C-alpha positions in Angstrom: 88.7 74.9 111.5 88.1 75.6 115.2 88.2 79.3 115.2 86.8 80.3 118.3 84.9 83.1 116.8 83.8 81.9 113.2 84.4 77.9 113.3 85.3 76.8 109.4 86.4 79.9 108.6 89.2 79.0 106.3 87.4 76.8 104.0 84.4 79.7 104.2 83.7 80.8 100.1 85.1 84.3 99.5 83.7 84.8 95.7 83.6 81.3 94.6 87.0 80.0 96.4 87.6 78.7 100.0 89.5 81.6 101.7 92.3 78.9 102.3 92.7 78.9 98.6 93.3 82.8 98.0 95.5 82.7 100.9 97.8 80.2 99.0 97.6 81.8 95.5 98.7 85.0 96.9 101.4 84.0 98.9 102.6 81.8 96.5 103.2 85.0 94.2 105.6 86.4 96.1 109.1 86.3 94.2 111.2 85.3 97.5 108.6 82.5 98.3 109.9 79.0 96.9 107.0 76.8 98.6 103.8 77.7 100.4 103.0 75.2 103.0 99.8 74.9 105.1 100.6 73.8 108.2 97.4 72.7 109.5 96.9 70.5 113.0 96.1 66.6 113.4 92.9 67.7 115.0 89.9 65.7 113.4 88.1 69.3 112.7 91.0 70.0 110.4 90.3 66.9 108.2 88.3 69.1 105.7 91.6 71.2 105.5 93.9 68.5 105.0 91.0 66.6 102.4 91.2 70.3 100.6 94.9 70.5 99.9 95.3 66.9 99.2 92.5 67.0 96.6 93.7 70.7 95.3 97.6 69.8 95.4 98.4 71.9 97.9 101.8 71.0 100.1 100.5 71.0 103.9 101.7 69.0 107.5 99.9 68.4 110.3 100.6 69.1 113.8 99.8 70.8 117.1 96.4 72.5 117.5 97.5 74.6 120.1 101.3 74.8 120.0 101.9 76.6 116.8 105.3 77.1 117.5 106.0 73.3 116.9 103.8 73.3 113.9 105.6 75.8 112.4 109.1 74.4 113.2 108.3 70.5 112.0 107.0 71.9 108.9 110.0 74.4 108.7 112.4 71.4 109.2 110.6 68.9 107.0 110.6 71.5 104.0 114.2 72.0 104.6 113.5 76.1 105.0 116.3 78.0 105.6 113.6 81.5 105.9 110.6 81.0 107.2 107.5 83.2 106.1 104.5 83.0 108.6 101.2 84.1 107.1 97.7 83.2 108.2 95.0 81.6 106.6 92.6 84.2 107.5 94.1 87.0 105.5 92.7 86.9 102.1 94.1 90.1 100.7 97.6 89.3 101.9 100.1 91.1 99.6 102.9 89.3 97.6 105.0 92.5 97.1 104.9 93.0 100.9 106.1 89.8 101.9 108.8 90.5 99.5 109.7 93.9 101.1 109.4 92.1 104.6 111.7 89.0 103.4 114.0 91.2 101.4 114.3 93.4 104.5 115.6 90.2 106.6 117.7 89.0 104.4 119.8 92.3 103.1 119.9 93.4 106.6 121.0 90.2 108.5 118.2 90.2 111.1 116.9 87.2 113.0 113.0 88.8 112.6 111.5 91.0 110.5 108.3 92.1 110.3 105.4 94.6 109.3 103.6 94.8 112.5 104.3 94.1 116.3 101.4 93.9 118.8 100.9 96.6 121.3 102.7 98.3 123.2 103.8 99.1 119.5 102.2 100.9 116.8 101.1 99.4 113.5 101.1 101.0 110.5 99.6 98.4 107.6 96.3 97.2 107.8 95.4 94.3 109.7 95.5 91.3 107.7 98.7 92.3 105.9 100.6 90.8 108.7 104.0 89.1 107.6 106.5 87.6 109.7 109.7 86.3 108.9 112.7 84.4 110.7 115.7 82.6 109.7 115.4 78.4 110.7 118.0 78.8 113.3 116.3 81.2 115.6 113.0 79.3 114.8 115.0 76.3 116.2 116.5 78.0 119.2 112.8 79.0 119.9 111.1 76.1 119.6 113.8 74.6 122.3 113.7 77.4 125.1 110.3 78.9 124.8 107.7 77.7 127.3 104.8 80.2 128.0 101.8 79.9 126.3 101.5 82.8 124.4 104.9 81.9 123.0 103.9 78.6 121.9 100.3 79.7 120.4 101.2 82.5 118.7 104.6 81.0 117.7 107.0 84.0 117.6 106.4 86.5 120.0 109.7 85.0 121.7 111.9 86.3 119.4 110.5 90.4 119.9 109.2 90.4 123.4 110.5 93.1 125.0 112.6 94.6 122.5 113.6 98.5 122.3 113.2 100.2 118.9 114.6 103.0 117.1 114.3 104.2 114.0 116.8 103.3 111.4 114.9 105.2 108.5 111.3 106.4 108.2 110.3 103.2 107.2 112.4 100.9 109.3 112.5 100.5 113.2 115.0 98.5 114.5 116.6 96.7 118.0 118.4 94.0 119.6 115.9 92.1 121.8 116.6 90.8 125.4 117.1 87.7 124.4 119.8 88.7 121.6 117.4 88.7 118.3 118.2 91.2 115.6 114.7 92.5 115.2 113.6 94.7 112.2 109.7 96.3 112.1 108.7 97.8 108.1 106.7 100.5 108.9 104.4 102.6 106.2 104.5 106.5 105.7 100.9 106.9 106.4 99.2 105.5 109.1 96.6 102.8 108.4 96.7 100.8 111.3 93.0 100.8 112.1 92.2 99.2 109.2 90.9 96.0 109.4 91.2 93.6 106.7 91.3 90.0 108.3 88.8 87.5 108.7 87.8 86.3 112.6 84.0 87.4 112.4 81.1 86.9 110.1 81.3 90.7 109.7 84.7 90.6 108.6 83.8 87.7 105.8 80.9 90.1 104.5 83.5 92.9 104.0 86.0 90.3 102.7 83.3 88.9 100.2 82.4 92.5 99.5 86.0 93.7 98.7 86.2 90.2 96.2 83.1 91.1 94.4 84.6 94.6 93.5 87.5 92.7 91.9 85.2 90.7 90.0 86.5 87.5 92.1 89.9 88.3 90.9 92.7 87.6 93.3 95.7 89.7 91.6 94.9 93.3 93.3 97.5 94.5 95.1 96.7 96.0 99.0 96.8 99.7 97.6 94.2 98.8 95.4 92.0 97.5 98.2 93.2 101.0 100.1 91.6 102.7 96.9 88.5 100.8 97.1 87.7 101.6 100.8 88.7 105.3 100.4 86.2 105.1 97.3 83.6 103.8 99.3 84.0 104.2 103.1 80.7 102.5 103.7 82.3 99.2 103.3 84.8 99.5 106.2 81.8 100.0 108.3 80.8 96.6 108.1 83.3 95.2 110.5 84.3 98.3 111.9 82.9 97.1 115.5 85.0 94.4 115.8 87.8 93.7 118.5 91.2 92.6 117.2 92.8 89.6 119.4 96.0 90.5 121.0 98.8 88.2 122.6 97.3 88.3 125.8 94.2 86.3 124.4 94.8 82.4 124.9 92.6 79.9 123.8 91.7 78.7 127.3 91.0 75.3 125.4 94.9 75.0 125.5 95.2 75.0 129.1 93.2 71.8 129.5 
């Protein structure tokens, strides 16, 4: 709720439901996901999130506002998860089939960490807002014990892939071993849509997302490919938030350093 660019965004209305609810429903549809939990914070600003989850029957835990790695670790430990999927609550068109692709890549390839995007200098091919990160509990616990840098704690999972050199295993999969010894897998899309922005950080992003949902009459079962068709048929939609600059791993919330 204390987002610096759009306070309160995760409870913002999108076609009749809070964004948080949209993310929860879509994530829960992934066949590989057994339980979806909101890992919110103990900060008083997030009391409305806890109250909404409690009222709506959504499982949730509460932890550190800025130490997101600790928040994830505690939630995973409490739920006895052996595989953890990280989805951020500001991605209301997250795709369950894509989540399954990343989870199955991790399990089938016996990787420590799998994802469908990595930050620069790596090049992303999926739209911003479909970001899925998956790891095993054992490596999450290792990162929780060892990671010390602020960006490792606030962004949760850079400790795994920082400094990794990737090579192509196939047209749609890159892999490598990080300097810390983690086996990393990156899913790529054959066509590059990495510049498409489908996340909510600003009022412009929220308006874009409201327009998308309105085109589907408030439904939430559309796929990311259907959103792709929509923005190609109505290119003016993406002009709504075309000027928004995406945050990077170097963007640390200065409030965390006080």
